[in-house]
N, CA, C and O atoms as CSV, one atom per row, in Angstrom:
chain,resi,resn,atom,element,x,y,z
A,1,MET,N,N,87.167,-38.162,-58.881
A,1,MET,CA,C,86.219,-37.470,-58.071
A,1,MET,C,C,85.399,-38.797,-57.729
A,1,MET,O,O,85.454,-39.736,-58.523
A,2,ASN,N,N,84.648,-38.891,-56.573
A,2,ASN,CA,C,83.841,-39.619,-56.341
A,2,ASN,C,C,82.155,-39.300,-56.461
A,2,ASN,O,O,81.296,-39.864,-55.783
A,3,GLY,N,N,81.947,-38.412,-57.337
A,3,GLY,CA,C,80.976,-38.104,-58.007
A,3,GLY,C,C,80.198,-36.884,-57.422
A,3,GLY,O,O,79.150,-36.428,-57.877
A,4,ASP,N,N,80.985,-36.372,-56.185
A,4,ASP,CA,C,80.211,-35.206,-55.610
A,4,ASP,C,C,80.602,-34.043,-56.744
A,4,ASP,O,O,81.527,-34.020,-57.555
A,5,HIS,N,N,79.413,-32.983,-56.449
A,5,HIS,CA,C,79.394,-32.130,-57.236
A,5,HIS,C,C,80.132,-30.692,-56.470
A,5,HIS,O,O,79.838,-30.322,-55.333
A,6,ILE,N,N,81.132,-30.005,-57.363
A,6,ILE,CA,C,81.649,-29.110,-57.013
A,6,ILE,C,C,80.930,-28.022,-57.624
A,6,ILE,O,O,80.652,-28.113,-58.820
A,7,SER,N,N,80.511,-26.758,-56.805
A,7,SER,CA,C,80.281,-25.698,-57.838
A,7,SER,C,C,81.224,-24.868,-58.092
A,7,SER,O,O,82.245,-24.773,-57.411
A,8,PRO,N,N,80.945,-24.139,-59.177
A,8,PRO,CA,C,82.217,-22.728,-59.491
A,8,PRO,C,C,81.975,-22.052,-58.428
A,8,PRO,O,O,81.060,-22.098,-57.605
A,9,PRO,N,N,82.998,-21.346,-58.546
A,9,PRO,CA,C,82.984,-20.136,-57.347
A,9,PRO,C,C,81.881,-18.883,-58.073
A,9,PRO,O,O,81.801,-18.589,-59.266
A,10,ALA,N,N,81.133,-18.320,-56.959
A,10,ALA,CA,C,80.188,-17.288,-57.410
A,10,ALA,C,C,80.641,-16.061,-58.254
A,10,ALA,O,O,81.759,-15.627,-57.976
A,11,GLU,N,N,80.134,-15.604,-58.976
A,11,GLU,CA,C,80.811,-14.381,-59.856
A,11,GLU,C,C,81.243,-13.249,-58.905
A,11,GLU,O,O,80.470,-12.975,-57.987
A,12,GLU,N,N,82.375,-12.575,-59.023
A,12,GLU,CA,C,82.655,-11.572,-58.295
A,12,GLU,C,C,82.223,-10.513,-58.643
A,12,GLU,O,O,82.444,-10.223,-59.819
A,13,ALA,N,N,81.423,-9.485,-57.771
A,13,ALA,CA,C,80.743,-8.239,-57.766
A,13,ALA,C,C,82.142,-7.131,-58.375
A,13,ALA,O,O,83.311,-7.241,-58.004
A,14,ARG,N,N,81.754,-6.375,-59.110
A,14,ARG,CA,C,82.682,-5.359,-59.455
A,14,ARG,C,C,81.811,-4.153,-59.918
A,14,ARG,O,O,80.773,-4.220,-60.576
A,15,ILE,N,N,82.587,-2.762,-59.331
A,15,ILE,CA,C,81.974,-1.529,-59.923
A,15,ILE,C,C,83.232,-1.384,-61.414
A,15,ILE,O,O,84.441,-1.498,-61.614
A,16,THR,N,N,81.813,-1.031,-62.261
A,16,THR,CA,C,82.551,-0.803,-63.611
A,16,THR,C,C,82.858,0.577,-64.258
A,16,THR,O,O,83.648,0.830,-65.167
A,17,ALA,N,N,81.807,1.636,-63.369
A,17,ALA,CA,C,81.876,2.706,-63.624
A,17,ALA,C,C,81.345,3.623,-62.806
A,17,ALA,O,O,80.313,3.381,-62.180
A,18,ILE,N,N,81.997,4.797,-62.717
A,18,ILE,CA,C,81.503,5.997,-61.687
A,18,ILE,C,C,81.611,7.304,-62.288
A,18,ILE,O,O,82.659,7.722,-62.783
A,19,ARG,N,N,80.388,8.034,-62.241
A,19,ARG,CA,C,79.812,9.102,-62.823
A,19,ARG,C,C,79.455,10.039,-61.754
A,19,ARG,O,O,78.700,9.770,-60.820
A,20,PHE,N,N,80.244,11.524,-62.018
A,20,PHE,CA,C,79.426,12.541,-60.968
A,20,PHE,C,C,79.524,14.019,-62.029
A,20,PHE,O,O,80.449,14.542,-62.650
A,21,ASP,N,N,77.875,14.383,-61.828
A,21,ASP,CA,C,77.513,15.737,-62.475
A,21,ASP,C,C,77.573,16.858,-61.393
A,21,ASP,O,O,76.812,17.822,-61.479
A,22,GLY,N,N,78.376,16.751,-60.483
A,22,GLY,CA,C,78.515,17.904,-59.345
A,22,GLY,C,C,77.466,17.772,-58.482
A,22,GLY,O,O,77.519,18.662,-57.632
A,23,VAL,N,N,76.483,17.001,-58.329
A,23,VAL,CA,C,75.437,16.726,-57.216
A,23,VAL,C,C,75.332,14.949,-56.986
A,23,VAL,O,O,75.669,14.428,-55.923
A,24,THR,N,N,74.921,14.327,-57.921
A,24,THR,CA,C,74.722,13.127,-58.045
A,24,THR,C,C,75.729,12.028,-58.641
A,24,THR,O,O,75.958,12.044,-59.850
A,25,VAL,N,N,76.234,11.230,-57.944
A,25,VAL,CA,C,77.035,10.122,-58.278
A,25,VAL,C,C,76.185,8.900,-58.830
A,25,VAL,O,O,75.203,8.448,-58.242
A,26,GLU,N,N,76.632,8.472,-59.904
A,26,GLU,CA,C,76.014,7.034,-60.432
A,26,GLU,C,C,77.326,6.323,-60.671
A,26,GLU,O,O,78.360,6.630,-61.265
A,27,VAL,N,N,76.854,5.105,-59.895
A,27,VAL,CA,C,77.954,3.761,-59.605
A,27,VAL,C,C,77.163,2.885,-60.665
A,27,VAL,O,O,75.969,2.603,-60.564
A,28,ASP,N,N,78.004,2.495,-61.698
A,28,ASP,CA,C,77.392,0.897,-62.405
A,28,ASP,C,C,78.320,-0.220,-62.012
A,28,ASP,O,O,79.551,-0.253,-62.029
A,29,TYR,N,N,77.382,-1.184,-61.630
A,29,TYR,CA,C,77.994,-2.447,-60.841
A,29,TYR,C,C,77.931,-3.763,-61.871
A,29,TYR,O,O,77.222,-3.658,-62.871
A,30,GLU,N,N,78.507,-4.729,-61.684
A,30,GLU,CA,C,78.137,-5.873,-62.446
A,30,GLU,C,C,78.110,-6.847,-61.167
A,30,GLU,O,O,78.882,-6.673,-60.224
A,31,GLY,N,N,77.054,-8.005,-61.212
A,31,GLY,CA,C,77.152,-8.837,-60.118
A,31,GLY,C,C,76.441,-9.957,-60.460
A,31,GLY,O,O,75.816,-9.934,-61.520
A,32,ALA,N,N,76.418,-10.958,-59.747
A,32,ALA,CA,C,75.800,-12.389,-60.036
A,32,ALA,C,C,74.365,-12.388,-59.838
A,32,ALA,O,O,74.005,-11.837,-58.798
A,33,PRO,N,N,73.313,-12.944,-60.693
A,33,PRO,CA,C,72.105,-13.036,-60.727
A,33,PRO,C,C,71.592,-13.717,-59.440
A,33,PRO,O,O,72.017,-14.835,-59.149
A,34,GLY,N,N,70.413,-12.885,-58.417
A,34,GLY,CA,C,69.925,-13.336,-57.384
A,34,GLY,C,C,71.024,-13.165,-56.264
A,34,GLY,O,O,70.737,-13.569,-55.137
A,35,VAL,N,N,71.909,-12.760,-56.425
A,35,VAL,CA,C,72.955,-11.854,-55.335
A,35,VAL,C,C,72.279,-10.625,-55.030
A,35,VAL,O,O,71.674,-9.951,-55.864
A,36,VAL,N,N,72.424,-10.299,-53.570
A,36,VAL,CA,C,72.370,-8.954,-53.163
A,36,VAL,C,C,73.530,-8.041,-52.854
A,36,VAL,O,O,74.398,-8.590,-52.176
A,37,TYR,N,N,73.715,-7.042,-53.113
A,37,TYR,CA,C,74.644,-5.901,-52.793
A,37,TYR,C,C,74.561,-5.083,-52.171
A,37,TYR,O,O,73.488,-4.482,-52.218
A,38,ALA,N,N,75.358,-4.707,-51.468
A,38,ALA,CA,C,75.065,-3.245,-50.657
A,38,ALA,C,C,76.535,-2.105,-51.473
A,38,ALA,O,O,77.560,-2.516,-52.016
A,39,LEU,N,N,76.182,-0.965,-51.308
A,39,LEU,CA,C,77.140,-0.003,-52.078
A,39,LEU,C,C,77.350,0.886,-50.573
A,39,LEU,O,O,76.549,1.450,-49.827
A,40,ASP,N,N,78.516,0.740,-50.552
A,40,ASP,CA,C,79.338,1.690,-49.311
A,40,ASP,C,C,80.054,2.848,-49.751
A,40,ASP,O,O,80.667,2.789,-50.817
A,41,TYR,N,N,80.057,4.075,-48.948
A,41,TYR,CA,C,80.750,5.070,-49.197
A,41,TYR,C,C,81.962,5.540,-48.118
A,41,TYR,O,O,81.942,5.222,-46.929
A,42,SER,N,N,82.770,6.160,-48.598
A,42,SER,CA,C,84.158,6.406,-47.460
A,42,SER,C,C,84.466,7.810,-48.219
A,42,SER,O,O,84.303,8.068,-49.412
A,43,PRO,N,N,84.977,8.673,-47.140
A,43,PRO,CA,C,85.750,9.604,-47.541
A,43,PRO,C,C,87.031,9.832,-47.518
A,43,PRO,O,O,87.610,10.840,-47.925
A,44,ASP,N,N,87.712,8.398,-46.790
A,44,ASP,CA,C,88.967,8.494,-46.621
A,44,ASP,C,C,89.570,6.899,-46.603
A,44,ASP,O,O,90.659,6.761,-46.046
A,45,LEU,N,N,88.939,5.715,-47.168
A,45,LEU,CA,C,88.995,4.389,-46.820
A,45,LEU,C,C,88.990,4.040,-45.740
A,45,LEU,O,O,88.903,2.812,-45.743
A,46,SER,N,N,89.051,4.564,-44.414
A,46,SER,CA,C,89.007,3.937,-42.926
A,46,SER,C,C,87.250,3.805,-42.827
A,46,SER,O,O,86.814,2.662,-42.966
A,47,ILE,N,N,86.504,4.629,-42.654
A,47,ILE,CA,C,85.529,4.673,-42.036
A,47,ILE,C,C,84.211,4.729,-43.670
A,47,ILE,O,O,84.170,5.534,-44.601
A,48,TRP,N,N,83.422,3.622,-43.399
A,48,TRP,CA,C,82.498,3.615,-44.242
A,48,TRP,C,C,80.920,3.856,-43.940
A,48,TRP,O,O,80.359,3.627,-42.869
A,49,ASP,N,N,80.397,4.314,-44.995
A,49,ASP,CA,C,79.037,4.462,-44.692
A,49,ASP,C,C,78.217,3.566,-45.406
A,49,ASP,O,O,78.153,3.496,-46.634
A,50,GLU,N,N,77.546,2.831,-44.531
A,50,GLU,CA,C,76.735,1.813,-45.276
A,50,GLU,C,C,75.270,2.224,-45.364
A,50,GLU,O,O,74.495,1.271,-45.281
A,51,ASP,N,N,74.861,3.105,-45.474
A,51,ASP,CA,C,73.624,3.861,-45.945
A,51,ASP,C,C,72.730,4.209,-47.421
A,51,ASP,O,O,71.568,4.471,-47.731
A,52,ILE,N,N,74.182,4.013,-48.157
A,52,ILE,CA,C,74.041,4.542,-49.714
A,52,ILE,C,C,72.734,3.229,-50.195
A,52,ILE,O,O,71.652,3.668,-50.583
A,53,ASP,N,N,72.928,1.739,-50.135
A,53,ASP,CA,C,71.926,1.101,-50.951
A,53,ASP,C,C,72.340,-0.341,-50.366
A,53,ASP,O,O,73.462,-0.831,-50.489
A,54,ASP,N,N,71.467,-0.818,-49.842
A,54,ASP,CA,C,71.725,-2.068,-49.398
A,54,ASP,C,C,70.775,-3.318,-50.070
A,54,ASP,O,O,70.623,-4.433,-49.571
A,55,SER,N,N,70.298,-2.916,-51.090
A,55,SER,CA,C,69.537,-4.008,-51.805
A,55,SER,C,C,69.286,-3.906,-53.202
A,55,SER,O,O,68.189,-3.735,-53.734
A,56,LEU,N,N,70.615,-4.049,-53.861
A,56,LEU,CA,C,71.431,-3.891,-55.142
A,56,LEU,C,C,71.023,-5.371,-55.586
A,56,LEU,O,O,70.984,-6.093,-54.590
A,57,SER,N,N,70.728,-6.008,-56.682
A,57,SER,CA,C,70.941,-7.004,-57.297
A,57,SER,C,C,71.575,-7.181,-58.621
A,57,SER,O,O,71.545,-6.302,-59.482
A,58,GLY,N,N,72.001,-8.031,-58.732
A,58,GLY,CA,C,72.358,-8.584,-60.058
A,58,GLY,C,C,73.373,-7.349,-60.788
A,58,GLY,O,O,74.476,-7.101,-60.300
A,59,THR,N,N,73.024,-6.862,-61.603
A,59,THR,CA,C,73.793,-5.622,-62.641
A,59,THR,C,C,72.919,-4.559,-62.684
A,59,THR,O,O,71.714,-4.744,-62.856
A,60,GLY,N,N,73.402,-3.467,-62.547
A,60,GLY,CA,C,72.600,-2.261,-62.779
A,60,GLY,C,C,73.495,-0.802,-62.205
A,60,GLY,O,O,74.709,-0.779,-62.003
A,61,THR,N,N,72.712,0.152,-62.049
A,61,THR,CA,C,73.265,1.448,-61.584
A,61,THR,C,C,72.732,1.799,-60.260
A,61,THR,O,O,71.527,1.769,-60.009
A,62,ALA,N,N,73.559,2.104,-59.492
A,62,ALA,CA,C,73.089,2.693,-57.962
A,62,ALA,C,C,73.553,4.560,-58.150
A,62,ALA,O,O,74.514,5.022,-58.765
A,63,THR,N,N,72.305,5.420,-57.251
A,63,THR,CA,C,72.619,6.581,-57.785
A,63,THR,C,C,72.790,7.018,-56.166
A,63,THR,O,O,72.311,6.437,-55.191
A,64,ASP,N,N,73.419,7.927,-56.188
A,64,ASP,CA,C,73.862,8.469,-54.622
A,64,ASP,C,C,74.120,9.999,-54.524
A,64,ASP,O,O,75.218,10.532,-54.685
A,65,ASN,N,N,72.868,10.674,-54.218
A,65,ASN,CA,C,72.967,12.040,-54.296
A,65,ASN,C,C,73.545,12.739,-53.249
A,65,ASN,O,O,72.968,13.444,-52.421
A,66,ILE,N,N,75.176,12.398,-53.384
A,66,ILE,CA,C,75.958,13.163,-52.410
A,66,ILE,C,C,75.996,14.066,-51.997
A,66,ILE,O,O,76.382,14.219,-50.838
A,67,VAL,N,N,75.559,15.189,-52.869
A,67,VAL,CA,C,75.858,16.619,-52.090
A,67,VAL,C,C,74.879,16.870,-51.533
A,67,VAL,O,O,75.150,17.712,-50.677
A,68,THR,N,N,73.506,16.535,-51.513
A,68,THR,CA,C,72.208,16.522,-50.762
A,68,THR,C,C,72.315,15.775,-49.225
A,68,THR,O,O,71.838,16.268,-48.203
A,69,ARG,N,N,73.146,14.303,-49.302
A,69,ARG,CA,C,73.437,13.563,-48.368
A,69,ARG,C,C,74.257,14.325,-47.263
A,69,ARG,O,O,73.987,14.541,-46.082
A,70,LEU,N,N,75.578,14.732,-48.193
A,70,LEU,CA,C,76.716,15.613,-47.190
A,70,LEU,C,C,76.518,17.046,-47.105
A,70,LEU,O,O,77.212,17.654,-46.290
A,71,GLY,N,N,75.926,17.500,-47.607
A,71,GLY,CA,C,75.947,19.089,-47.561
A,71,GLY,C,C,76.747,19.956,-48.435
A,71,GLY,O,O,76.756,21.182,-48.549
A,72,GLU,N,N,77.558,18.839,-49.152
A,72,GLU,CA,C,78.392,19.504,-50.209
A,72,GLU,C,C,79.376,18.414,-51.336
A,72,GLU,O,O,79.130,17.211,-51.251
A,73,ALA,N,N,79.886,18.629,-51.815
A,73,ALA,CA,C,80.560,17.343,-52.572
A,73,ALA,C,C,81.764,17.328,-51.812
A,73,ALA,O,O,82.098,18.369,-51.247
A,74,PRO,N,N,82.507,16.247,-51.707
A,74,PRO,CA,C,83.609,16.017,-50.829
A,74,PRO,C,C,84.539,16.139,-51.850
A,74,PRO,O,O,84.131,16.111,-53.011
A,75,PRO,N,N,86.120,16.315,-51.532
A,75,PRO,CA,C,87.059,16.273,-52.176
A,75,PRO,C,C,87.401,15.131,-53.047
A,75,PRO,O,O,87.697,15.153,-54.242
A,76,LYS,N,N,87.301,14.030,-52.160
A,76,LYS,CA,C,87.451,12.586,-52.639
A,76,LYS,C,C,86.127,11.913,-52.379
A,76,LYS,O,O,85.218,12.399,-51.706
A,77,ALA,N,N,86.116,10.735,-52.989
A,77,ALA,CA,C,84.965,9.682,-52.667
A,77,ALA,C,C,85.471,8.322,-52.946
A,77,ALA,O,O,86.226,8.198,-53.911
A,78,TYR,N,N,85.176,7.321,-52.267
A,78,TYR,CA,C,85.476,5.883,-52.138
A,78,TYR,C,C,84.223,5.148,-52.152
A,78,TYR,O,O,83.356,5.518,-51.361
A,79,TYR,N,N,83.986,4.168,-52.924
A,79,TYR,CA,C,82.429,3.518,-53.115
A,79,TYR,C,C,83.082,1.910,-53.189
A,79,TYR,O,O,83.977,1.459,-53.903
A,80,ARG,N,N,82.374,1.370,-52.314
A,80,ARG,CA,C,82.639,-0.329,-52.452
A,80,ARG,C,C,81.530,-1.164,-52.526
A,80,ARG,O,O,80.485,-0.860,-51.951
A,81,LEU,N,N,81.673,-2.397,-53.308
A,81,LEU,CA,C,80.301,-3.044,-53.267
A,81,LEU,C,C,80.584,-4.516,-52.815
A,81,LEU,O,O,81.408,-5.345,-53.200
A,82,ARG,N,N,79.541,-4.545,-51.798
A,82,ARG,CA,C,79.744,-5.645,-51.152
A,82,ARG,C,C,78.375,-6.977,-51.017
A,82,ARG,O,O,77.186,-6.794,-51.278
A,83,GLU,N,N,78.775,-7.786,-50.719
A,83,GLU,CA,C,77.726,-9.133,-50.662
A,83,GLU,C,C,76.947,-9.123,-49.706
A,83,GLU,O,O,77.450,-9.559,-48.671
A,84,ILE,N,N,75.597,-8.700,-49.616
A,84,ILE,CA,C,74.570,-9.259,-48.429
A,84,ILE,C,C,74.289,-10.675,-48.171
A,84,ILE,O,O,73.745,-11.470,-48.938
A,85,PRO,N,N,74.781,-10.903,-46.857
A,85,PRO,CA,C,74.594,-12.569,-46.818
A,85,PRO,C,C,73.148,-12.788,-46.615
A,85,PRO,O,O,72.701,-13.933,-46.544
């Protein structure tokens, strides 16, 4: 090496748990400190609703009141976590 500093790859964000009580979905996630993430929802993995939360940081729990938002609980729900540039 010629003295150049190589940064390690950023910690990858991941969903660690999902809980549903019949009305509200709680999504636990882990991410890198200081990085902002968005939580997206899809009923079918093809169309994503990006209005859940777009200001998550570090590690924590995001809440989606899915029944209030959609009018009823969907038969399936998929969530993804993505980094906001």
